[in-house]
N, C-alpha and C positions, 0 to 999 in steps of 0.2 A: 228101263229108264225112259219115261214118256218125253219125246222130243217135239218142241214146238218151232216153227218158223215165225219169227216175230222181229218187231223193230227195236233196235237199241239206240237211245237217243245220244246225240253228241251236239257239239256246236255250242253256241253261248245263249244267253238268256234273250228270248225274243226272236233268235235266229236258229231254229232248230234244224239239225242235220241228222239223218237216220242212217244206221247200218241195218241192212237185211240179213239177220243171222239165224242159223240153226242152233237152238240152245236147249239145255235140259229145262223143263217147264218149273222145276223148283229152284232153279237159279234166279238171281237178282235181275231186274230188268237191264241194267247196265252192267252185270257182272260176267261170270264166265260163260263162254259160247264154244259150240263145237266147229261151226264152219261159218265164215263170212260169205254170204252168198251175192250181196250187191249193196248198193247205197240208194237212198231216196232223199232228195232235196225239195221240199215244199216251198221254198222261197222264191223259186222262179215261176214263170207263167209261160207255158204249162210246167207242171213239175217235173224235174229231172229225175229219171230213174235209169240207173245203171244195174242191170241184173245178169248173172251168170246162169242162163237158162237151162243149161245141162245139169249144173250143180243143184239147181233148185228142183229139177224133174227127179233127179236121183234121190234127194231127200224125201220127195213126195212118195216115190216108190218104196222107199224104207219105212213109210208109215209116219212121217212128221205131219203134225196137224198146224196148218197156219192160223194165225189169230185173224179176226175180221178185217183188219187194215191190211195185213200181209196177205190174205186171200184176195182182196181187191187189187193190190199191186201185182200179185201173180197172175190174176185173170187179165189185166191190162197188158202185161207183157207177153201173154201166151203160153206160160208154164202150165197152167191148169188144162189148156187145151192139148198141149203136147202130152202131159200126164194121161189124159182121156184117150187120146189117139193110140198111145202105146199100149194101153189096156186092150183097145180094139185089135191091135196087131198080135198081142200074145193070145187072144182069143180065136183068131183067125178070120176076123170079119172083113179085115182089108190088109193089103201088104205095105211094108215099110215105105215103099215109094209112093203109094197112095197118100199115106199118113204124111209124109214129108211134103208132098205136093199141096195137101189141104193147109198144112201149117205155114207153108210159105205164101200161099194166096192169102190166108187171113193176116199174116204179118204185113204183106204189102199194102192190103187195104187199111190196116191200123196206121201204117205210116203215113200213107196219103191223107188219112183224116187229121193226123197230128200236124202234118206239114200245112194242110189248108187252114186249120186253127191257128198256126203261128202267123201265116200270111193275113189271115183275118185280123189278128191282134196288130200286126204291124200296120196294116192299112188303116186300122182305127186309130192307131196312135198317130199315124201322119196326118189323118183327117182332123183330129182334136189339134194337133200342133197348127195346122193351116186355119183352122176356125179361130183359135186363139190369136193368131197374127192378124186375122182380118178384123177380130174385135179390137185388137189393139190399135190398129190402124184407124178404125172408126173413132175410137176414143181420143186418139191424138189429134184427129181432124177437128172433133167437137172442142178440145181443149184450145186448139189453135184459134178456131172461130170465136170462141168465148174471149180469149185474150184480145183479138182484133176488136171485137165489140167493145171490150172494156177500155181499150186504147182510144177508140173513137169517141166513146162517151166521156173520157177524160179530156180529150181535145175540145169537144163540145162545151164541157164544163169551164175549161179555161177560156174559150171565146166568150161564153156569157158572162163568166167573171171579168174579163176584160171590159166588155160592153157596159157592165153595171159599175165598174169603177170609173169608166169615162163618163157615164150618165152622173155618177155620184159627184165626180169632180166639176162637170158643168153645172149641176145643181148647187154645189157648194159655192162656186164661183158667182153664181146668180145670186145666192142668198148674201153673200158677203157685199155684194154691189148693192142690193137692196138695203141691208142694214146700213151701209154707209150713207145712203140717200135718205134713209128715214131720220136720222138725228138732224141733218141739215135741214130737212122740211120742218121738223118740230121747232127748230130754232127760228126759223123764219115765221112761224106760226105765233111764237111767243112774242117776238118783236112786234108784230101786228097787234096783238092784244094790248100790249103795254102801251 
């Protein structure tokens, strides 16, 4: 029976969650499996991988072939390196202590890389929040200045309207006075002609 190490999809639509399983290659994708080795959640940044390293290496020793994605995950977590180092121990190229030391050093380096990436992402997120807050403050200041300018313009308009209305009333008073004087003058002109 050809055994594959592959991903089995779980989760909901748009939010996949995978189990890493050892299964018969003829079984359905989400069907029967022989052993659950770990989980993989691509929804987080960076992706969350929980892998039983010893179980994965044991299946690799037994001849299980990983799919491309599973191979990338096993490589990321160090299962392929441990499988390789165990082959060197079996051949006598190095001792078990040397192999364990190499694996531990590699895992520490990988952990440091992942930690630095997480810190970088959190710093970038904090910087983005700070930039957004600064931009919001600038926009609020512009909005407040525009409101103040509009208020000043409204006050000036009211003052001009008051002055215009005062001038208009003065002109109207003068015109009514002139109109009242004009008929009297015309009457006196008519009396003189007669």
